[in-house]
C-alpha atoms as one frame of an Amber mdcrd trajectory, in Angstrom:
protein
 -23.348  31.713  99.473 -24.999  30.816 102.762 -28.580  31.049 101.552 -31.248
  28.384 101.312 -30.585  26.114  98.361 -26.958  27.074  97.707 -25.803  23.726
  99.083 -28.174  22.005  96.680 -26.617  23.947  93.803 -23.169  22.933  95.050
 -24.187  19.268  95.213 -25.587  19.429  91.697 -22.460  21.132  90.411 -20.257
  18.410  91.903 -22.525  15.731  90.434 -22.326  17.425  87.024 -18.519  17.415
  87.173 -18.608  13.710  87.950 -20.983  13.099  85.037 -18.537  14.946  82.776
 -16.068  12.179  83.551 -13.922  13.610  86.317 -12.852  11.209  89.068 -14.698
  11.873  92.337 -11.873  13.782  94.064 -11.372  16.051  91.038 -15.141  16.413
  90.558 -15.466  17.706  94.123 -12.616  20.188  93.663 -13.861  21.391  90.294
 -17.467  21.569  91.496 -16.540  23.677  94.517 -14.404  25.961  92.337 -17.130
  26.411  89.684 -19.777  27.005  92.382 -17.616  29.667  94.038 -16.739  31.261
  90.710 -20.418  31.373  89.799 -21.219  33.118  93.087 -18.403  35.592  92.522
 -19.628  36.330  88.995 -23.140  36.914  90.317 -21.784  39.197  93.044 -19.673
  41.152  90.539 -22.756  41.712  88.390 -25.472  42.151  91.013 -23.573  43.210
  94.131 -22.591  41.095  97.099 -25.761  41.601  99.127 -28.699  39.304  98.540
 -27.151  36.708  96.226 -29.462  33.694  96.159 -29.059  30.074  95.141 -30.930
  30.935  91.939 -28.331  33.611  91.147 -25.531  31.074  91.617 -27.392  28.620
  89.396 -27.972  31.254  86.719 -24.247  32.060  86.512 -23.028  28.441  86.323
 -22.910  28.339  82.496 -20.838  31.531  82.418 -18.545  30.169  85.142 -18.002
  27.008  83.108 -17.265  29.071  80.014 -14.797  31.274  81.909 -13.054  28.220
  83.330 -12.750  26.431  79.987 -11.624  29.478  78.007  -9.401  30.933  80.704
 -10.418  33.484  83.278 -10.503  37.112  82.231  -7.923  39.454  83.750  -9.969
  40.506  86.774 -10.900  36.939  87.701  -7.413  35.602  86.987  -5.983  37.956
  89.619  -8.629  36.893  92.138  -8.073  33.189  91.525  -4.308  33.205  91.104
  -3.007  29.755  91.918  -6.427  28.090  91.819  -5.926  26.120  88.618  -7.719
  22.808  88.186  -7.391  21.435  84.673  -9.964  19.331  82.882  -9.132  15.627
  82.965  -9.884  14.756  79.362
């Protein structure tokens, strides 16, 4: 997550959450969660070494889908207690 461009992906993810209608504070929380989930999904699929900002970006749609539909069993255990509901 500490690679060139990952902060740009995070900023864009937060901005996207705001554009979806979340208040700023919730948009920041949701954006950080989705960004981290996307990185974790990439790492689960590709391995933890060498994850790039592009990998995080590529997994954002799947992270959004997982969040909206409910995390699968493996992710639910990892993110226990990290529930942020959609505001609409």
